[in-house]
N, C-alpha and C positions, 0 to 999 in steps of 0.2 A: 429791320436789319439794314445796315448801310451796304451799298454795292461792293465797296472795297473789302468789307468784312466777309461777305459771302464769297468773294473771289478767293480770299485766303483760306476760308474754311473748306471750300470745295477744291480749289486748285492744288493745294499742298498734298492732301492725301491721294487724289487721283494722279497728280504728277509723279509722286513717289511710286505709286503702283505701276505706272507705265515705265518709269525709268528703271525700276528694279526687276520687273517681271516681263517686259517686252523681250522676246527672244533676242539673244545677242546678235548684233550686226544685221538685224532684219528691218530696221527702220529704213526710210527712203534713202538709198545710196549711202547707207551709213558706214560701210567699211571704207569707202573712198574718203569720206569726210573724216573718219576716224584716223586714217593714215595721215591726212593733212594735219590734224590736231596733234598727233604724236610727233610729227616733224617739227611743228611750231614749238611744242614742249621741249624738244631737243635743241631749240635755238635757231631754227631756220624759218623765217617768216614766209618765204616764198618757195615753191617747188624749184629745184635746181636742174640745170641741164647737164646731162652726162651722155656717155656713149650709148646708154640704154634708153635715152629719151628724156622727156621732161617729167619729173616726178619727185617722189620722196623715198628715202630709204628708212625702213622701220625694222624692228626685230622680226626674224622669220617666224618665231613662235606665234606672233599675232596673226600672221597669214595662215598658218597651219590650224589655229584655233577656229577660224571661220568655217572650216570644213566639218567641224564637229556638229554644228547645227544641222547641216545638210545630212550628215550621217544619221543623226537622231531621227530626222524625219523619214529617211529611207528605211530605218529600222522600225518605224511605227511608234517611237517613243515621244511623249510630250517634251517640249523644249526644255523644261526646267525639272527634269527628273534628277534624282541624286546621282545617277550615273553620268548624266550630261554635265552637271556642275563640277563633279570631280574631274572629269576629262578636260573641261575647259581650264580649270585651275592648274592642271598639270602642265599646260603649255606656258612655260616661263622662259623669258629671254635667256639665251645661252651664249650670246656673243655673235651669233650669225645674223645677218641682215638680208633683206630682200628689197627689190625695187618695186614700187607701186606707181602706176601712171596716175598722177593726181591733177592732170590738166583740167578735168571737169570742175575742180574746186576753184580754179582761178577766175571763174565768173564773179566771185565775191572777193573783197579785200580781206586781209588778215583780221581786220576788226571784227568781222562776223564770226570768227572762230575763237576770239580771245576768251570768252567765258569758259568754253569747253577746254581750251588749252591750259587755262589757269587751274582747272580741276585736275587735269592730267599731269601737271608738272611734277608733283611729288611722287605719284606712283611710277611715272616713267623714270624719274631719277633713281628710284629704288629697285628698278627692274622687276616690277610687279607683273603678274600675269595679265594678259590682255583684257580678260573679263573685269579685273579690278580697275584697270585704266578706263575701260568703257563706262563702268558704273560711276566712277568719279567724274568723268566728263559729262555724262548725262545729268548728274545731280547739280553740277555747277551751271550747266546751261539752263536747267529748270529754275534755279535760284535767281539767275539774272533775269529771266523772262518774267517771273512772278513779281520781282521787285520793281521792274519798270512798269509792268501792267498795273500794279497797285498804285504807283505814283500817278499814272495816267488817269485812272478812274477817280482817284481822290481829288485831283486838281482840276478835273473837267468842270466846265460851267453848264454843260448840257449833255444829254445822251449818255449819262453815266451807266445806266443799265444796259444800253446798247454796247458800250465798250466792255462791260463785264461779260455779257453773253458772247461777244466775239472772242474774248480771251479764253472762254471756256468751251468754244467749239471743239468737239472731241479731236478732230484732226489737228487743229492748231495746238491743242494741249499736247498731243502726241509728238508733233514736230518740236515743240519746246522741250520735251523730255527725252530727246534723242540727240545724238551728235550730228548737228546740222547747222548751217547758217540761217535756216528758216526761222527758228525760234526768236533769235535776236531781231530779225527783220520784221516779224509780226509785232513784236513789242515796240519797235521803233515806229511802225505805222500807228499803233494805238496811241503812242505818245504824241505824234504829230497831230492826229485828229483831236486829242484832248486840248492841245494848245490852240488849235484852230477854234474850238468852241469858246475859249477864253477871249481870243481876239474878236470873234463875232459878238460876244457879249459886252465888249468894251472894258473887260477886266484888265488889270495891269499884268503884263507878262515880262519877266526879267530878260535882259539881253543874254545872260548866260544860259537860261533855259532854251531860248530860241536857237542860239548857236549850237548848243549841245544836241538838241533834238534834230536839227537840220543835218548836222554832220553825221550823227549816228545813222540816220536814214540814208544819207548819201553814200556812206561807206559800207552799208549792209548789202544785201543781195539785190541786184538790179532786176527789173526796172521799177521797183516799188518807191524809189525816190520821187517818182512822178507825183506822188500824193502831196508833195510840197507845193504843187500848183494851187492848192486850196488858198494859200496866203496871198499870192498876187491877185487871184480872183476876188478875194475879200476886199482888197484895197481898191480894186477897180470899181466895185459896186458901191463902195462908200468910203470916201476919203477921210483920213484922220492921221495924225502923226503916228499913233501906235500901229495902225494897220499898215502904213507905208514902211515903217521900220521892220515889221514882221515880214512884209513882202520882200524887202531888200535882202534880209537874212535868208529867207527861204529860197529866193532867187539864186543867191550864192550857193546854197545847198544843191539846187538843181544843176548848176554848172559843174560843181564838184562831182555829182553823180554821173552826169553825161561824160565828163572827162575820164573818170575811173572806168566806166563801162567801155568806152572806146579803147582805152589802154589795155584793158583785160580781155577784150574780145580777140579771138584768134582764129585764123583760117584752119588751124589744126585742132580746134575744140572738139571734144568727144563727149557724148552723153553716156554715162556709165550704165544706167539702168537698161537702156535699149540695147547696148552691146552685150549685156548678159543674156538677151533673148535671141538676137540675131546679129550678124555682121552687116554693117551699113557703111556705104562709102559716102562719108559726109563731104559736102562741097558748099560751105557757107557762101563763098563768092558767087557761085552759080545760083544758089537759092535767092540771094539778094536780087540778082538780075531778074529771075523769074517773078519774084514778088513785085518788084517795081514795074515790071512789064505787064502785069495783069492785076492791078489794084482792084478794079471792080469785081473780078472773079474771086479774089482773095476775101474781100469784104463780104461778099455773098456767102462764101464758104464759112467764114467765122460765125455768121448769124445762123446758118443751117446747122453747123456743128454744135453750137451752144444749145439750140432747141432740140436737136435729136439726141444729144449725148447728156443732157442735163440730168436725166434719170440716173446715170452712172455717177455723176458728180455728187448727187445727194447721198447715194450709198457710200461713196468715199468719205464724205464728211463725218459719217457716223459709224461706219463699219470697217474701213480699210486703214487701220492705224499701223501702217508698215506693210510688210509682205503677208503677214497673217491676217486673214479676214474673219471678223466676228461672225459667229453662227446666229445671226438675227434674221427673222423673216424680213423680206424686202419691203414690206409695208411699214415696218416699224420706223426706219429713218424718215419716211415721209410724215408719219404722225408726229415724230419728235420735232421735225422742222416746222410744222404748222403750229403746234402748241407753243414752241419757243417764240415764234413770230408774234403770236397773240399776247404772250406774256410781256414781250418788249413793248408792244403797242400800249398795253395797259400801264406799264411803268414809265415809259418815256413819251406817252401820247402827247402831252403838252408841248414838249420840245419839237415833236414832228409837226404839230399844227403850226407852230411859229416859223418853221422853215418852209417858206412858200415863195412863189414867184420865180424870179430869175435864179435865185440861189438854189432852189430845189432842182430846177431844170439843169443848171450847170453840174450839180452833183450827179444827177441821173446820166447825163451825157458823159461826164468824167469817168464814171464806173464802166460805161460801155466802151469808151476809148481805151481804158486800162485793159479790158479783156481783149480788145483787138491787138494791143501791143504784146500781150502775153501769147496770143495765138501766133503772131508774127515771129516772135522769138522762138517759139516751139517749131515753127516751120523751117526757120533758117538753120537751127542747130540740132534738131531732133528727127529729121527725116530727109531722105534723099529722093523722095517721090515728087513728081511734077504735079500730081493731082491733089496736093495738100493732105494726103492721107497721114494719119497718126498725129495731127497737130493737137488733138485733144487728149493724147495719151495720158498726160499727167495734169490735166487741167483742174481736176478736183483739188490737188495740192496747190497749184499755182493760184487758183481763185480764192482759196481759203483766207489768205491774209487780207483780202478785200472786204471781209465780213463787216467791219464797222462802216465802211463807205457804202456798201450795198444796203445795209439796214437803214441808214440815214436817207439814202437817195431813192431806193427802190421799194421800200415797204409801203404798201398801199394804205394811206391814211383812212380810207373809207372803211377799212376793216375794224376801226375802233368801235363800231357798233357791236361787233361780236366780242371784242376784248373787254368791253364794259361790263360784261356778265361775270368777269373774273374779279375776285377780290384781290387787293394788293398782296395779301399773304399767299394766296394761291399762285399768283403770278411769280412771286419770289421763289416759291417752292418749285415751280416749273423750271425756272432758270437754273436752279441747283440740281434738279432731278434729271434733266435731259442728259448732261454729260455723265452723271452717275450710272444711268442705264446703259449708255453706249460703251463707256469704258469698262463697266462691270462685265458686259457681255464679252468684250475682247479678252479680259482677264480669265474668264472661264474657258474660253477657247484656248488660250495659251497654256493654261495649267493642265487641262484634261484631254484635249484632243489634238492640239497642234495642227488642226486641219486647214484646208482651203488655202494652201500656199503654193506658189509656182516653183518652189525650190526643188520639189521632187521630180 
């Protein structure tokens, strides 16, 4: 079976399962992203400034519907009971509107929300219930994610199974099946890595593909546009006309990404998830000063945080598909991670062996640098503490898009001795089975228990 066919056969049913069964507005920051999408579907590309602040005006019924999920949990009902669905569908727009602070969404450009907004356009125009708008937005986001991911896998010259496994990481698939800029961002990373493999292999890459992929990643969620640095590094290590051209285009994408990030950054930026838990006095300017004044301390903290909190990230990649946590024993995600790594080693082992020397070192260091940048952004915008507390609060989600880069750079090639015991058919079955087990466990939790959520 080809990797792109497996991606379609596994990604579509699991994505649909997540999109339609994940409790409404319980994906990461989903209601705030949903409000931004509804606003875009109404014709407003950016949040507007008013006497109430910077944000979006959406039907009051959508805001009221979000309380239904919390009510169901407090009453002990699973999130998709007939009572819950009827209650959600009863919340239909009636002309009243409410203001939603959508400043957190301005970290991304409107491009990152376009697939979801396209799906929401008709339901919004018809004044459909918020649940219908949500489902349509999720399905459109999933379709865009899988379409780009399939193109990335099919066109790659190497690491095709690594890209497939990355696209099917349960948390990545969950982000792609929710209303969020994360799904398009992950797909853009996959596409950039795919084109990099073609440049590295000396295959022809069209200018339109280079420009499109670079702009897509530059205009998605920052700071993932930094992955475009792969192309200048490739040109520096080996000069050729094709590599230089790719490096110039990617360099332009890096500049666009830096410019949009600087433009969209704000002293008034607020993190929606943290403010649901506690009130925090965000001071980005002060945090910048603290960070730059103690770089050695910050770098040490990032390493320490990654090592001490990694066990939580592993659980997040397989169990935490939004606010609801799957009822899986904690050892299961570790087992799934190990067998998936062995399967990728078996299927892409030859590509990993060929990536050696300076190229592999740069990849290893690049992923590490990426993580430092993510921790820095988390510190500046998600905590008001001087001791770097909470910088790993959402690192499982922030690190998940780096899966293809981490597989290529960090997977120990010496483990091929163990993976050689696997047949190709068994390795392929593992790539398919890992997300099925993880997402299936979440679906059972959503349908029967609705347990392990902080909403209560």
